[in-house]
N, CA, C and O atoms as a DFTB+ gen file, in Angstrom:
452 C
 N C O
     1  1       0.926      -0.998       0.223
     2  2      -0.146      -0.175      -0.471
     3  2       0.670       0.938       0.362
     4  3       1.226       0.927       1.460
     5  1       0.499       1.882      -0.625
     6  2       1.618       3.460      -0.898
     7  2       0.378       4.663      -0.053
     8  3      -0.795       4.754       0.308
     9  1       1.563       5.336      -0.096
    10  2       0.661       6.496       1.338
    11  2       0.755       7.831       0.167
    12  3       1.341       7.754      -0.913
    13  1      -0.013       9.099       0.716
    14  2       0.404      10.082       0.098
    15  2       1.371      10.452       0.967
    16  3       1.503      10.138       2.150
    17  1       2.058      11.170       0.255
    18  2       3.443      11.912       2.186
    19  2       3.496      13.173       2.083
    20  3       3.003      13.471       0.995
    21  1       3.824      14.055       2.624
    22  2       3.611      14.983       3.101
    23  2       5.257      15.525       2.548
    24  3       6.252      14.823       2.729
    25  1       5.295      16.612       1.998
    26  2       6.592      16.699       1.228
    27  2       7.036      18.410       1.694
    28  3       6.492      19.511       1.605
    29  1       8.697      17.722       2.368
    30  2       8.955      19.528       2.948
    31  2      10.344      19.816       3.280
    32  3      11.134      18.945       2.917
    33  1      11.006      21.181       4.095
    34  2      12.577      20.914       3.824
    35  2      13.537      19.792       3.623
    36  3      14.612      19.656       3.039
    37  1      12.709      19.009       4.356
    38  2      13.968      17.960       5.109
    39  2      13.559      16.637       4.412
    40  3      14.040      15.553       4.742
    41  1      12.457      16.821       3.230
    42  2      12.316      15.414       2.698
    43  2      12.787      15.090       1.052
    44  3      13.288      14.100       0.520
    45  1      12.232      16.855       0.380
    46  2      12.222      17.164      -1.009
    47  2      12.853      16.511      -1.729
    48  3      12.268      15.916      -2.634
    49  1      14.491      16.376      -1.555
    50  2      15.206      16.379      -2.412
    51  2      15.681      14.752      -2.789
    52  3      16.192      14.430      -3.862
    53  1      15.374      13.777      -1.600
    54  2      15.303      12.680      -1.895
    55  2      14.180      12.025      -2.338
    56  3      14.310      11.221      -3.261
    57  1      12.948      12.249      -1.783
    58  2      11.359      12.560      -2.925
    59  2      11.228      12.396      -4.638
    60  3      10.542      11.622      -5.306
    61  1      12.487      13.800      -5.164
    62  2      12.666      13.656      -6.064
    63  2      13.567      12.506      -6.478
    64  3      13.259      11.931      -7.522
    65  1      14.382      12.186      -5.970
    66  2      15.174      11.346      -6.632
    67  2      15.171       9.877      -7.084
    68  3      15.895       9.136      -7.749
    69  1      13.882       9.801      -6.330
    70  2      13.468       8.214      -6.811
    71  2      12.811       7.488      -8.350
    72  3      13.495       7.937      -9.271
    73  1      12.232       6.978      -8.637
    74  2      12.666       6.970      -9.561
    75  2      11.581       7.084     -10.961
    76  3      11.784       7.304     -12.155
    77  1      10.182       6.777     -10.034
    78  2       9.199       7.531     -10.075
    79  2       8.042       8.098      -9.310
    80  3       7.376       7.440      -8.511
    81  1       7.783       9.749      -9.692
    82  2       6.876      10.507      -8.158
    83  2       5.709      11.139      -9.273
    84  3       5.604      11.279     -10.491
    85  1       4.974      11.401      -8.129
    86  2       4.103      11.788      -8.390
    87  2       3.474      12.608      -7.472
    88  3       2.673      12.036      -6.731
    89  1       3.639      13.913      -7.311
    90  2       3.662      15.602      -6.901
    91  2       3.059      15.780      -7.151
    92  3       2.913      15.755      -8.373
    93  1       1.730      16.264      -6.105
    94  2       0.655      17.797      -5.670
    95  2       1.104      19.173      -5.393
    96  3       2.080      19.619      -4.790
    97  1       0.443      19.535      -5.803
    98  2       1.310      20.705      -5.259
    99  2       0.339      21.761      -5.042
   100  3      -0.127      22.158      -6.110
   101  1      -0.036      22.241      -4.208
   102  2      -0.983      23.088      -3.282
   103  2      -0.815      24.380      -2.334
   104  3       0.147      25.149      -2.358
   105  1      -1.758      24.451      -1.633
   106  2      -1.525      25.622      -0.675
   107  2      -2.724      24.782       0.650
   108  3      -3.427      23.854       0.251
   109  1      -2.789      25.092       1.682
   110  2      -3.307      25.063       2.839
   111  2      -4.745      25.703       2.737
   112  3      -5.658      25.050       3.242
   113  1      -4.993      26.686       2.249
   114  2      -6.069      27.312       2.091
   115  2      -6.436      27.187       0.779
   116  3      -6.499      28.124      -0.017
   117  1      -6.693      25.974       0.531
   118  2      -7.428      25.284      -1.269
   119  2      -8.276      24.337      -0.759
   120  3      -8.036      23.224      -0.292
   121  1      -9.625      25.123      -0.961
   122  2      -9.886      23.149      -0.662
   123  2     -10.335      22.849      -2.004
   124  3     -11.557      22.991      -1.960
   125  1      -9.888      22.403      -3.543
   126  2      -9.758      22.271      -4.109
   127  2      -8.418      21.297      -4.322
   128  3      -8.408      20.438      -5.203
   129  1      -7.208      21.536      -3.360
   130  2      -6.145      20.906      -3.430
   131  2      -6.601      19.847      -1.961
   132  3      -6.292      18.671      -1.767
   133  1      -7.409      20.756      -1.106
   134  2      -7.656      19.214      -0.274
   135  2      -8.613      18.026      -0.676
   136  3      -8.516      16.852      -0.320
   137  1      -9.632      18.643      -1.564
   138  2     -10.210      17.602      -2.379
   139  2      -9.835      16.786      -2.355
   140  3     -10.017      15.824      -1.609
   141  1      -8.816      17.050      -3.671
   142  2      -7.649      16.474      -4.593
   143  2      -6.791      15.691      -4.008
   144  3      -6.556      14.651      -4.624
   145  1      -5.814      15.970      -2.243
   146  2      -5.464      15.515      -1.276
   147  2      -6.192      13.819      -1.486
   148  3      -5.849      12.749      -1.988
   149  1      -7.385      14.390      -0.752
   150  2      -8.186      13.028      -0.186
   151  2      -8.916      12.433      -1.275
   152  3      -9.440      11.413      -0.825
   153  1      -9.166      12.561      -2.340
   154  2      -9.240      11.544      -3.427
   155  2      -7.545      10.947      -3.869
   156  3      -7.271       9.765      -4.076
   157  1      -6.843      11.780      -3.918
   158  2      -4.915      10.624      -4.019
   159  2      -5.190       9.655      -2.706
   160  3      -4.983       8.441      -2.728
   161  1      -5.563      10.200      -1.846
   162  2      -5.796       9.159      -0.201
   163  2      -6.730       7.655      -0.650
   164  3      -6.571       6.470      -0.944
   165  1      -7.188       8.113      -0.562
   166  2      -8.517       7.700      -0.971
   167  2      -7.581       5.916      -2.220
   168  3      -7.298       4.729      -2.057
   169  1      -7.522       6.866      -3.182
   170  2      -6.996       5.952      -4.124
   171  2      -5.459       5.015      -3.574
   172  3      -5.562       3.846      -3.945
   173  1      -4.729       5.160      -3.153
   174  2      -3.639       5.115      -2.717
   175  2      -4.288       4.038      -1.740
   176  3      -3.542       3.069      -1.884
   177  1      -5.003       3.780      -1.076
   178  2      -4.700       3.026       0.158
   179  2      -5.725       1.497      -0.394
   180  3      -6.114       0.553       0.294
   181  1      -5.863       1.691      -1.457
   182  2      -6.465       0.314      -2.394
   183  2      -5.870      -0.139      -3.550
   184  3      -5.996      -1.318      -3.882
   185  1      -5.050       0.884      -4.402
   186  2      -4.474       0.241      -5.103
   187  2      -3.228      -0.059      -5.198
   188  3      -2.508       0.715      -4.567
   189  1      -2.530      -1.139      -5.914
   190  2      -1.543      -1.994      -5.986
   191  2      -0.943      -2.311      -7.527
   192  3      -0.183      -3.179      -7.956
   193  1      -1.549      -1.352      -8.057
   194  2      -1.016      -1.528      -9.823
   195  2       0.302      -0.896      -9.646
   196  3       1.309      -1.288     -10.236
   197  1       0.258       0.549      -8.437
   198  2       1.364       2.315      -9.131
   199  2       2.006       2.005      -7.613
   200  3       2.389       3.101      -7.204
   201  1       2.319       0.869      -6.494
   202  2       2.970       0.377      -5.357
   203  2       4.666       1.269      -5.825
   204  3       5.006       2.199      -5.094
   205  1       5.424       0.951      -6.822
   206  2       6.410       1.253      -6.886
   207  2       6.304       3.091      -7.774
   208  3       7.103       3.279      -8.692
   209  1       5.560       3.970      -7.492
   210  2       5.273       5.486      -7.729
   211  2       5.361       5.616      -6.100
   212  3       4.808       4.821      -5.340
   213  1       6.147       6.748      -5.678
   214  2       6.122       7.881      -4.360
   215  2       5.195       8.628      -4.692
   216  3       5.422       9.077      -5.815
   217  1       3.831       9.150      -4.082
   218  2       3.258       9.618      -4.127
   219  2       3.159      11.324      -2.813
   220  3       3.046      11.159      -1.599
   221  1       3.216      12.378      -3.292
   222  2       3.562      13.127      -2.741
   223  2       2.764      14.612      -2.753
   224  3       1.961      14.887      -3.645
   225  1       3.033      15.385      -1.831
   226  2       1.681      16.369      -1.631
   227  2       2.722      18.113      -0.855
   228  3       2.923      18.257       0.351
   229  1       3.035      18.814      -1.594
   230  2       3.853      20.427      -1.696
   231  2       2.786      21.233      -1.269
   232  3       1.676      21.416      -1.770
   233  1       3.400      21.760      -0.089
   234  2       1.635      22.607       0.194
   235  2       2.946      24.278       0.189
   236  3       3.847      24.639       0.946
   237  1       2.499      24.691      -0.760
   238  2       3.593      25.942      -1.030
   239  2       3.880      27.001      -0.093
   240  3       4.988      27.518       0.046
   241  1       2.664      27.350       0.648
   242  2       2.761      28.110       1.869
   243  2       2.832      27.835       2.857
   244  3       2.273      28.468       3.753
   245  1       3.687      26.585       3.086
   246  2       4.220      26.246       4.146
   247  2       6.172      26.620       3.824
   248  3       6.994      26.662       2.908
   249  1       6.022      26.855       5.628
   250  2       8.144      28.013       5.493
   251  2       8.675      26.457       5.661
   252  3       8.127      25.393       5.949
   253  1      10.363      26.971       5.253
   254  2      10.824      25.965       5.123
   255  2      11.553      25.376       3.078
   256  3      12.664      24.858       2.979
   257  1      10.711      25.610       1.880
   258  2      10.461      24.984       1.271
   259  2      11.959      26.019      -0.698
   260  3      12.307      25.797      -1.858
   261  1      12.156      27.246       0.698
   262  2      13.612      27.753      -0.494
   263  2      14.263      27.043      -0.900
   264  3      15.105      27.699      -1.514
   265  1      14.522      25.816      -1.010
   266  2      15.885      25.147      -1.117
   267  2      14.971      24.784      -2.546
   268  3      15.256      25.102      -3.700
   269  1      13.437      23.787      -1.917
   270  2      12.690      23.111      -3.881
   271  2      12.066      24.052      -4.508
   272  3      11.823      23.840      -5.696
   273  1      11.530      25.640      -3.766
   274  2      11.080      26.888      -5.477
   275  2      12.332      27.404      -5.833
   276  3      12.195      27.841      -6.975
   277  1      13.180      27.534      -5.551
   278  2      14.950      27.322      -6.246
   279  2      15.073      26.051      -7.484
   280  3      15.268      26.314      -8.671
   281  1      14.946      24.925      -7.047
   282  2      15.336      24.128      -8.160
   283  2      14.455      23.757      -8.751
   284  3      14.744      22.973      -9.655
   285  1      12.828      24.139      -8.549
   286  2      11.703      24.095      -9.832
   287  2      11.148      25.750      -9.511
   288  3      10.459      26.043      -8.535
   289  1      11.669      26.836     -10.677
   290  2      12.007      28.089     -11.110
   291  2      10.473      27.996     -11.951
   292  3       9.750      28.978     -12.121
   293  1      10.191      26.760     -12.374
   294  2       8.344      27.247     -13.067
   295  2       7.267      27.047     -12.212
   296  3       6.126      26.996     -12.670
   297  1       7.535      26.905     -10.793
   298  2       6.644      26.956      -9.786
   299  2       6.005      28.312     -10.228
   300  3       4.819      28.463     -10.525
   301  1       7.101      29.404     -10.225
   302  2       6.586      31.043     -10.711
   303  2       5.286      31.172     -11.373
   304  3       4.389      31.961     -11.078
   305  1       5.302      30.062     -12.552
   306  2       4.275      30.067     -13.721
   307  2       3.252      29.449     -13.556
   308  3       2.350      29.222     -14.362
   309  1       3.380      29.095     -12.289
   310  2       2.250      28.112     -11.415
   311  2       0.603      28.923     -11.308
   312  3       0.569      29.860     -10.510
   313  1      -0.315      28.701     -11.831
   314  2      -1.244      30.216     -11.689
   315  2      -2.478      29.221     -10.974
   316  3      -3.371      29.905     -10.475
   317  1      -2.641      27.985     -10.865
   318  2      -3.763      27.483     -10.811
   319  2      -3.809      26.221      -9.957
   320  3      -2.939      25.417     -10.293
   321  1      -4.417      25.906      -9.161
   322  2      -4.148      24.850      -7.940
   323  2      -5.358      24.639      -7.600
   324  3      -6.277      25.443      -7.443
   325  1      -5.303      22.502      -7.392
   326  2      -4.077      21.998      -7.842
   327  2      -2.845      21.829      -8.840
   328  3      -3.080      22.290      -9.956
   329  1      -1.417      21.193      -8.655
   330  2      -1.121      20.998     -10.062
   331  2      -0.230      19.796     -10.039
   332  3       0.763      20.022      -9.348
   333  1      -0.243      18.877     -10.435
   334  2      -0.032      18.001     -10.449
   335  2       0.940      17.917     -11.359
   336  3       0.849      18.408     -12.485
   337  1       2.359      17.018     -10.740
   338  2       3.405      16.700     -12.343
   339  2       3.680      15.659     -11.772
   340  3       3.706      15.664     -10.542
   341  1       3.937      14.583     -12.428
   342  2       4.296      13.035     -13.154
   343  2       6.043      13.672     -13.157
   344  3       6.417      14.790     -13.513
   345  1       7.042      12.296     -12.530
   346  2       8.056      12.639     -13.026
   347  2       8.632      11.388     -12.962
   348  3       8.237      10.594     -12.109
   349  1       9.829      10.985     -14.024
   350  2      10.468       9.724     -13.988
   351  2      11.784       9.869     -13.856
   352  3      12.129      11.045     -13.964
   353  1      12.746       9.033     -13.641
   354  2      14.422       9.872     -13.395
   355  2      14.010      11.730     -12.750
   356  3      14.681      12.645     -13.227
   357  1      13.277      11.945     -12.053
   358  2      13.920      13.427     -11.751
   359  2      13.031      14.257     -12.800
   360  3      12.922      15.454     -12.534
   361  1      12.135      13.615     -14.389
   362  2      12.226      14.725     -14.994
   363  2      10.599      14.626     -14.960
   364  3       9.847      13.708     -14.633
   365  1      10.389      15.825     -15.389
   366  2       8.714      16.345     -15.000
   367  2       8.400      15.952     -16.936
   368  3       8.877      16.404     -17.976
   369  1       7.155      14.689     -16.542
   370  2       7.191      13.784     -17.800
   371  2       6.037      14.840     -17.917
   372  3       6.421      15.885     -18.443
   373  1       4.360      14.814     -17.454
   374  2       3.523      15.410     -17.573
   375  2       2.811      15.697     -16.750
   376  3       2.129      14.886     -16.122
   377  1       2.819      16.934     -16.577
   378  2       2.066      18.250     -15.676
   379  2       0.534      18.770     -15.814
   380  3       0.286      19.464     -16.801
   381  1      -0.458      18.500     -14.943
   382  2      -1.610      19.288     -15.428
   383  2      -2.423      19.853     -14.316
   384  3      -2.528      19.087     -13.357
   385  1      -2.992      20.937     -14.209
   386  2      -3.829      21.621     -13.373
   387  2      -4.917      20.752     -12.678
   388  3      -5.341      19.816     -13.357
   389  1      -5.275      20.864     -11.820
   390  2      -6.720      20.929     -10.733
   391  2      -5.859      19.512     -10.803
   392  3      -4.683      19.191     -10.974
   393  1      -7.411      18.708     -10.521
   394  2      -6.955      16.870     -10.396
   395  2      -7.747      15.675     -11.007
   396  3      -8.099      15.575     -12.182
   397  1      -7.926      14.934     -10.164
   398  2      -8.988      13.884     -11.083
   399  2      -8.658      12.756     -11.805
   400  3      -8.505      12.455     -12.988
   401  1      -8.601      12.284     -10.841
   402  2      -7.976      10.545     -11.215
   403  2      -7.514       9.958     -12.321
   404  3      -6.464       9.359     -12.553
   405  1      -8.466      10.219     -12.983
   406  2      -9.100       9.100     -14.754
   407  2      -7.757      10.086     -15.332
   408  3      -6.988       9.402     -16.007
   409  1      -7.284      11.694     -15.187
   410  2      -6.930      12.017     -15.490
   411  2      -5.374      12.023     -15.399
   412  3      -4.626      12.226     -16.356
   413  1      -4.800      11.652     -13.491
   414  2      -3.561      11.408     -13.584
   415  2      -3.167      10.143     -14.102
   416  3      -2.033      10.028     -14.567
   417  1      -4.188       8.892     -14.079
   418  2      -3.956       7.679     -14.373
   419  2      -4.228       7.834     -15.602
   420  3      -5.152       7.038     -15.769
   421  1      -3.943       8.569     -17.028
   422  2      -3.893       8.319     -17.643
   423  2      -2.906       9.063     -18.331
   424  3      -2.817       8.967     -19.555
   425  1      -1.785      10.155     -17.349
   426  2      -0.708      10.505     -17.676
   427  2       0.499       9.547     -17.283
   428  3       1.602       9.373     -17.802
   429  1      -0.307       8.828     -15.844
   430  2       0.655       7.736     -15.102
   431  2       0.889       6.732     -16.235
   432  3       2.110       6.865     -16.318
   433  1       0.667       6.083     -16.897
   434  2       0.409       4.913     -17.595
   435  2       0.657       5.736     -18.916
   436  3       0.013       5.071     -19.727
   437  1       1.321       7.002     -19.756
   438  2       1.855       7.696     -21.186
   439  2       3.100       7.723     -20.265
   440  3       3.746       6.761     -20.678
   441  1       3.936       8.385     -19.059
   442  2       4.479       8.811     -18.943
   443  2       5.721       7.230     -18.291
   444  3       6.903       7.012     -18.557
   445  1       4.701       6.434     -17.385
   446  2       5.707       5.459     -16.217
   447  2       5.373       4.642     -16.402
   448  3       5.134       3.875     -15.469
   449  1       5.080       4.177     -18.056
   450  2       4.989       2.395     -18.580
   451  2       6.272       2.123     -19.235
   452  3       6.507       1.004     -19.693
């Protein structure tokens, strides 16, 4: 069983070095981000097909993320939250604004298969 990890200043580099990751980007005051996070958690509790993928969420309004933000300058262009990124070997392969499990699964199949 996989879980949605909280990504912070202490673990973001380790998370990004994993072979396959899905990162949900949001803020603490974003209702859509909370809904998408809950949907991901529910999916991960039941999923067995994507156990090799690390899933995480980063909340941009939390302190201590300057290193993460500097390493990802494209974040300044993200206007709509939540924003989800599928990484393979640290490279951004697919991304989209908003939530949606079906949207995510289709992008994961293309990027990680």
